C-alpha positions as CSV (number, residue, x, y, z in Angstrom):
1,M,0.0,0.0,0.0
2,P,1.3,3.5,-0.7
3,F,2.6,5.1,2.5
4,V,5.1,7.9,3.2
5,K,6.8,8.1,6.6
6,V,6.9,11.5,8.3
7,G,9.0,11.1,11.4
8,D,7.5,8.1,13.2
9,T,4.1,8.6,11.5
10,R,3.0,6.8,8.3
11,L,0.7,8.7,6.0
12,F,-1.5,6.8,3.5
13,Y,-1.9,8.5,0.1
14,R,-3.4,7.9,-3.4
15,F,-1.7,9.5,-6.4
16,E,-3.7,9.2,-9.6
17,G,-3.6,10.6,-13.2
18,M,-1.3,11.0,-16.2
19,A,2.3,12.0,-15.5
20,G,3.1,15.5,-16.6
21,R,-0.2,17.0,-15.7
22,P,-0.3,19.6,-13.0
23,V,-0.7,18.2,-9.5
24,L,-3.8,18.9,-7.3
25,V,-3.7,18.0,-3.6
26,L,-7.1,17.3,-1.9
27,S,-7.3,17.5,1.9
28,H,-10.4,16.2,3.7
29,S,-12.3,17.3,6.7
30,I,-12.0,16.0,10.3
31,G,-13.7,12.6,10.8
32,T,-13.5,11.5,7.1
33,D,-10.6,10.3,4.9
34,H,-9.4,10.7,1.3
35,A,-12.5,8.9,0.0
36,M,-14.5,12.1,0.7
37,W,-13.3,13.3,-2.7
38,D,-14.6,10.3,-4.7
39,L,-17.3,12.3,-6.4
40,Q,-14.7,14.9,-7.7
41,V,-11.9,12.7,-8.8
42,P,-13.3,11.4,-12.2
43,D,-13.9,14.9,-13.4
44,L,-10.5,16.2,-12.2
45,L,-8.3,13.4,-13.7
46,P,-8.6,14.7,-17.3
47,Y,-6.8,17.8,-16.2
48,F,-4.7,17.0,-13.2
49,Q,-2.7,14.4,-11.3
50,V,-4.7,14.1,-8.1
51,L,-3.0,13.5,-4.8
52,R,-5.3,12.5,-2.0
53,Y,-4.1,11.5,1.5
54,D,-5.4,10.5,4.9
55,T,-4.6,13.2,7.4
56,R,-2.7,12.1,10.4
57,G,-5.1,10.4,12.8
58,H,-7.5,9.4,10.0
59,G,-8.2,6.6,7.6
60,A,-5.2,4.3,7.0
61,S,-2.7,6.9,8.3
62,D,-1.2,6.4,11.8
63,A,-3.0,8.0,14.7
64,P,-0.3,8.9,17.3
65,K,-1.6,10.0,20.7
66,G,-1.5,13.6,21.8
67,D,-2.6,16.9,20.5
68,Y,-1.8,17.8,16.9
69,S,-1.3,21.3,15.5
70,V,-2.3,22.7,12.1
71,A,1.4,23.5,11.6
72,Q,2.2,19.8,12.1
73,L,-0.5,18.7,9.7
74,G,0.7,21.3,7.1
75,A,4.3,20.1,7.4
76,D,2.9,16.5,6.7
77,V,1.6,17.8,3.3
78,V,5.0,19.4,2.4
79,C,6.9,16.2,3.4
80,L,4.5,14.0,1.4
81,A,5.0,16.2,-1.7
82,D,8.8,16.1,-1.1
83,A,8.7,12.3,-0.9
84,L,6.8,12.0,-4.1
85,G,9.0,14.5,-5.9
86,I,6.3,17.1,-6.3
87,S,7.8,20.6,-6.4
88,K,4.6,22.6,-7.0
89,F,0.9,21.8,-6.6
90,A,-2.5,23.4,-6.4
91,F,-4.2,22.7,-3.0
92,C,-7.9,22.2,-2.2
93,G,-8.9,21.7,1.4
94,L,-12.3,21.5,3.1
95,S,-12.8,22.3,6.8
96,L,-9.8,20.9,8.5
97,G,-8.2,20.5,5.1
98,G,-8.8,24.2,4.5
99,A,-7.0,25.1,7.7
100,I,-4.1,23.0,6.6
101,G,-4.2,24.8,3.2
102,Q,-4.0,28.2,4.8
103,W,-0.8,27.1,6.7
104,V,0.8,25.6,3.6
105,A,0.1,28.5,1.4
106,A,1.4,31.0,4.0
107,N,4.5,29.0,5.0
108,A,5.5,27.3,1.7
109,P,4.4,29.9,-0.9
110,D,6.9,28.7,-3.5
111,R,5.1,25.3,-3.5
112,V,1.5,26.3,-3.9
113,T,0.2,27.5,-7.3
114,R,-3.5,28.0,-6.4
115,L,-5.5,27.6,-3.3
116,V,-9.1,26.5,-2.7
117,L,-10.5,27.0,0.8
118,A,-13.9,25.3,1.2
119,S,-16.2,25.4,4.2
120,T,-13.3,26.5,6.4
121,S,-12.2,29.3,8.7
122,P,-9.1,31.0,10.2
123,Q,-10.6,30.3,13.6
124,F,-13.0,27.5,14.5
125,G,-15.0,28.7,17.4
126,P,-14.7,28.8,21.2
127,R,-12.1,26.6,22.7
128,T,-14.6,25.3,25.2
129,N,-16.7,23.8,22.4
130,W,-13.7,21.7,21.3
131,D,-12.7,20.8,24.9
132,T,-16.2,19.5,25.4
133,R,-16.1,17.5,22.2
134,I,-12.7,16.0,23.2
135,A,-14.0,15.0,26.6
136,T,-17.1,13.4,25.0
137,V,-15.0,11.3,22.6
138,R,-12.6,10.3,25.4
139,K,-15.5,9.0,27.5
140,G,-17.9,7.6,24.8
141,G,-15.9,7.0,21.7
142,M,-16.9,8.2,18.2
143,A,-20.5,6.9,18.6
144,S,-21.0,9.6,21.2
145,I,-20.6,12.5,18.7
146,V,-21.6,10.9,15.3
147,D,-25.1,12.2,15.2
148,M,-24.0,15.7,16.2
149,A,-21.2,15.7,13.6
150,M,-23.6,14.4,10.8
151,Q,-26.1,17.2,11.6
152,R,-23.3,19.7,11.2
153,F,-21.9,18.1,8.1
154,F,-25.1,17.8,6.0
155,S,-28.6,19.1,5.7
156,P,-31.4,16.7,6.9
157,E,-32.5,15.7,3.4
158,T,-28.9,14.7,2.5
159,I,-28.6,12.6,5.7
160,Q,-31.8,10.9,4.8
161,N,-31.3,10.3,1.1
162,S,-27.6,10.3,0.2
163,P,-25.5,7.0,0.1
164,E,-22.4,9.2,0.3
165,A,-23.6,10.7,3.6
166,A,-24.2,7.2,4.9
167,S,-20.6,6.3,4.0
168,V,-19.3,9.4,5.8
169,R,-21.2,8.2,8.9
170,S,-19.4,4.9,8.7
171,L,-16.1,6.7,8.3
172,L,-16.8,8.8,11.4
173,L,-17.6,5.7,13.4
174,G,-14.5,4.0,12.2
175,T,-12.1,7.0,12.9
176,D,-9.5,6.3,15.6
177,P,-10.7,8.3,18.6
178,E,-7.1,9.3,19.4
179,G,-6.6,10.7,15.9
180,Y,-9.9,12.5,16.0
181,I,-9.0,14.1,19.3
182,G,-5.6,15.1,18.1
183,C,-7.2,16.9,15.1
184,C,-9.9,18.5,17.4
185,A,-7.0,20.0,19.3
186,A,-5.5,21.3,16.1
187,L,-8.8,23.1,15.2
188,R,-9.3,24.3,18.7
189,D,-5.9,26.0,18.7
190,A,-6.0,27.3,15.1
191,E,-5.7,31.1,14.9
192,H,-4.8,32.1,11.4
193,V,-6.2,35.6,11.0
194,S,-2.7,37.1,11.1
195,L,-1.4,34.4,8.8
196,L,-3.9,35.2,6.0
197,R,-2.1,38.3,4.7
198,K,0.9,36.2,4.0
199,I,-1.1,34.2,1.4
200,S,-0.2,35.6,-2.0
201,V,-1.4,32.8,-4.4
202,P,-4.7,33.0,-6.3
203,T,-7.3,31.8,-3.8
204,L,-10.9,30.6,-4.1
205,I,-13.1,30.6,-1.0
206,M,-16.2,28.3,-1.2
207,V,-18.9,28.9,1.3
208,G,-22.0,26.7,2.0
209,E,-25.1,28.9,2.5
210,K,-26.5,26.2,4.9
211,D,-23.2,25.7,6.7
212,V,-23.7,26.0,10.5
213,S,-20.0,25.1,11.3
214,T,-18.2,27.7,9.2
215,P,-20.8,30.1,7.8
216,W,-19.9,33.2,5.9
217,S,-20.4,35.5,8.9
218,G,-17.3,35.3,11.1
219,H,-15.6,32.7,8.9
220,G,-15.7,32.9,5.1
221,E,-16.0,36.7,5.3
222,I,-12.7,37.0,7.2
223,L,-10.9,34.8,4.7
224,A,-12.2,36.9,1.8
225,R,-11.3,40.2,3.5
226,E,-7.8,39.2,4.6
227,I,-6.6,37.2,1.5
228,A,-5.8,39.8,-1.1
229,G,-7.6,39.2,-4.5
230,S,-9.5,36.1,-3.4
231,R,-12.6,35.0,-5.1
232,V,-15.7,33.7,-3.4
233,V,-18.3,31.2,-4.5
234,H,-21.5,30.5,-2.4
235,L,-23.0,27.1,-2.8
236,P,-26.5,26.0,-1.6
237,A,-25.0,23.4,0.7
238,A,-24.2,22.5,4.3
239,H,-20.7,22.0,5.6
240,V,-19.4,19.1,3.5
241,S,-20.4,20.9,0.3
242,N,-18.4,18.7,-2.1
243,I,-20.7,15.8,-1.2
244,E,-23.9,17.8,-0.8
245,R,-23.5,19.7,-4.1
246,P,-20.9,17.7,-5.9
247,R,-21.5,19.0,-9.4
248,S,-21.6,22.6,-8.4
249,F,-18.5,22.1,-6.3
250,T,-16.5,20.5,-9.1
251,A,-17.6,23.0,-11.6
252,A,-16.4,25.9,-9.4
253,L,-13.2,24.1,-8.7
254,L,-12.4,23.4,-12.4
255,E,-13.3,26.9,-13.4
256,F,-10.8,28.3,-10.9
257,L,-8.0,25.8,-11.3
258,R,-7.9,25.1,-15.1
259,P,-5.4,27.3,-17.0
260,Q,-7.2,30.3,-18.4
261,P,-6.9,30.9,-22.1
262,V,-4.8,33.8,-23.3
263,P,-7.2,36.7,-24.2
264,F,-8.2,36.5,-27.9
265,E,-6.4,33.2,-28.2
266,D,-7.8,31.2,-31.2
267,P,-9.3,28.0,-29.8
268,K,-8.9,26.3,-33.2
269,Q,-5.9,24.1,-32.1
270,A,-7.7,23.0,-28.9
271,G,-10.8,22.2,-31.0
272,L,-8.8,20.1,-33.4
273,E,-7.3,18.1,-30.6
274,V,-10.8,17.4,-29.0
275,R,-12.3,16.7,-32.4
276,R,-9.7,14.0,-33.1
277,A,-10.1,12.6,-29.6
278,V,-13.9,12.3,-30.0
279,L,-14.3,11.4,-33.6
280,G,-11.0,9.6,-34.3
281,D,-8.1,10.5,-36.6
282,T,-9.5,8.7,-39.6
283,H,-12.7,10.7,-39.7
284,V,-10.9,14.0,-39.1
285,D,-8.2,13.4,-41.6
286,K,-10.9,12.5,-44.2
287,A,-12.8,15.7,-43.4
288,I,-9.6,17.8,-43.7
289,A,-8.7,16.1,-47.0
290,N,-12.2,16.9,-48.4
291,T,-12.0,20.5,-47.4
292,T,-12.6,22.9,-50.3
293,E,-12.6,26.6,-50.7
294,L,-16.4,26.4,-50.4
295,N,-16.5,24.6,-47.0
296,R,-13.2,25.7,-45.5
297,D,-14.7,28.5,-43.4
298,F,-17.4,26.1,-42.2
299,Q,-14.9,23.5,-41.2
300,E,-12.9,26.1,-39.2
301,L,-16.1,27.4,-37.6
302,I,-17.1,24.0,-36.2
303,T,-13.5,23.2,-35.1
304,R,-13.1,26.6,-33.4
305,Y,-16.5,26.9,-31.8
306,A,-18.2,23.6,-31.5
307,W,-15.1,21.6,-30.6
308,G,-12.8,24.4,-29.3
309,T,-15.3,26.4,-27.3
310,I,-18.1,24.0,-26.2
311,W,-16.6,20.6,-26.1
312,T,-13.6,21.9,-24.1
313,R,-15.7,23.2,-21.3
314,P,-15.2,21.2,-18.0
315,G,-18.8,21.4,-16.7
316,L,-19.8,18.1,-18.5
317,S,-17.7,15.0,-19.0
318,R,-16.9,14.0,-22.6
319,R,-19.0,10.9,-22.1
320,T,-22.0,13.0,-21.0
321,R,-21.6,15.2,-24.0
322,R,-21.6,12.2,-26.3
323,L,-24.9,11.0,-24.8
324,L,-26.4,14.5,-25.2
325,V,-25.4,14.6,-28.8
326,L,-27.0,11.3,-29.5
327,A,-30.2,12.2,-27.8
328,I,-30.4,15.6,-29.6
329,T,-29.5,14.4,-33.0
330,A,-32.0,11.5,-32.8
331,A,-34.7,13.8,-31.5
332,L,-34.1,16.2,-34.4
333,G,-33.6,13.5,-37.0
334,R,-30.1,14.6,-37.8
335,W,-29.2,11.0,-38.8
336,E,-25.9,11.6,-40.5
337,E,-24.6,13.3,-37.4
338,F,-26.2,10.6,-35.2
339,T,-24.5,7.8,-37.2
340,M,-21.1,9.5,-36.9
341,H,-21.4,9.9,-33.2
342,V,-22.7,6.4,-32.6
343,R,-19.7,5.0,-34.5
344,A,-17.2,7.3,-32.6
345,G,-18.9,6.8,-29.2
346,L,-18.9,3.0,-29.4
347,A,-15.2,3.1,-30.3
348,H,-14.4,5.1,-27.2
349,E,-16.3,5.9,-24.0
350,L,-19.8,4.5,-24.8
351,E,-21.1,0.9,-24.7
352,L,-24.3,-0.5,-26.3
353,C,-26.2,-0.2,-23.1
354,D,-25.5,3.5,-23.0
355,V,-26.9,4.0,-26.5
356,K,-29.9,1.8,-25.7
357,E,-30.8,4.0,-22.8
358,V,-30.5,7.1,-24.8
359,L,-32.8,5.8,-27.5
360,L,-35.4,4.6,-24.9
361,Q,-35.3,8.1,-23.5
362,T,-35.7,9.5,-27.0
363,A,-38.8,7.3,-27.6
364,V,-40.5,8.8,-24.5
365,Y,-39.7,12.4,-25.1
366,A,-39.2,12.7,-28.9
367,G,-41.3,9.9,-30.3
368,V,-41.2,6.2,-31.1
369,P,-40.3,6.7,-34.8
370,A,-37.2,8.6,-33.9
371,A,-36.0,5.9,-31.6
372,N,-36.9,3.2,-34.1
373,T,-34.7,4.8,-36.7
374,G,-32.0,5.2,-34.2
375,F,-32.1,1.5,-33.2
376,Q,-31.9,0.6,-36.9
377,I,-28.8,2.7,-37.4
378,V,-27.1,1.3,-34.3
379,N,-27.8,-2.3,-35.5
380,E,-26.2,-1.4,-38.9
381,Q,-23.1,0.0,-37.1
382,I,-22.8,-3.2,-35.1
383,K,-23.0,-5.3,-38.3
384,N,-20.4,-3.1,-40.0
385,A,-18.1,-3.4,-37.0
386,H,-18.0,-7.2,-37.4
């Protein structure tokens, strides 16, 4: 299993993605582990190498006894990056992870390229609250605070309906009490207001409008005021916003982290790369070879705008865009385009079951004849493939 030793403490990590892509470190909240980010990772991997880890005291990492400090937890991140040969990284932390991110960005500014602080604060409430929680866990274990923690993590409807929230509850119950207590002490003692002005990297602050743990007032507003040039996004979510509103969270994350195009940069090259990835080199090479003076401007238009401007947007996965194209072209009877995307989709991300579901949906909302024609075309493509 992948571990890095920091002093006498082993830290568990997962490092995924294509070598050469920029690195993004994800740091979880207290009482969870690296799996908290499962809903984000598939959408992040096309753009980043993603490094997740279990904070000291959590998950598969060691849980030494005693109080921890945010400085100690931040140093763990830097040591982990050093051990993996990562010189620079973007950092996204939620709650405790956000406190860690504040320390790392202020104390290792040459390492952090961009910073995302989600549902977090430079100060986490009265010390007495944390002392009470520590005493409760010492006496009754994690079961004694799990209901309270879940109510602070999520809105009632998420607790009732979300399988991810149920997984978080299991993680809370399985967290080593000593590790949890150690991190409670780190949050109790955190006082980062004076630290914030040392943060000079581009920073995004994400605030849950239903967050009772680190609401805008007294928490997010201080981060926004003290970190020069920071941006703010408000999400209709409780504390663990990346699970409660995963798509909105990921969209905001990608919009902030992805390299911004140079103003007035022609998206034609990016469009050509995406067009080849989606339709295949054979199709694109044939289209280019058949370009004439009559259709040259049209070919450049669709490469630049359809492929270079819309298909490159991170808000929908490439697979989702393929499914949408099939549904729309079938509904409108654009059969040449439908056929082309069926052939390309089955050669890449899509399987027959995906196309079947699209056509059944089309039958309900656009009519049985459209679905019937679609099924006939798909059957022809299957025969031709063999």
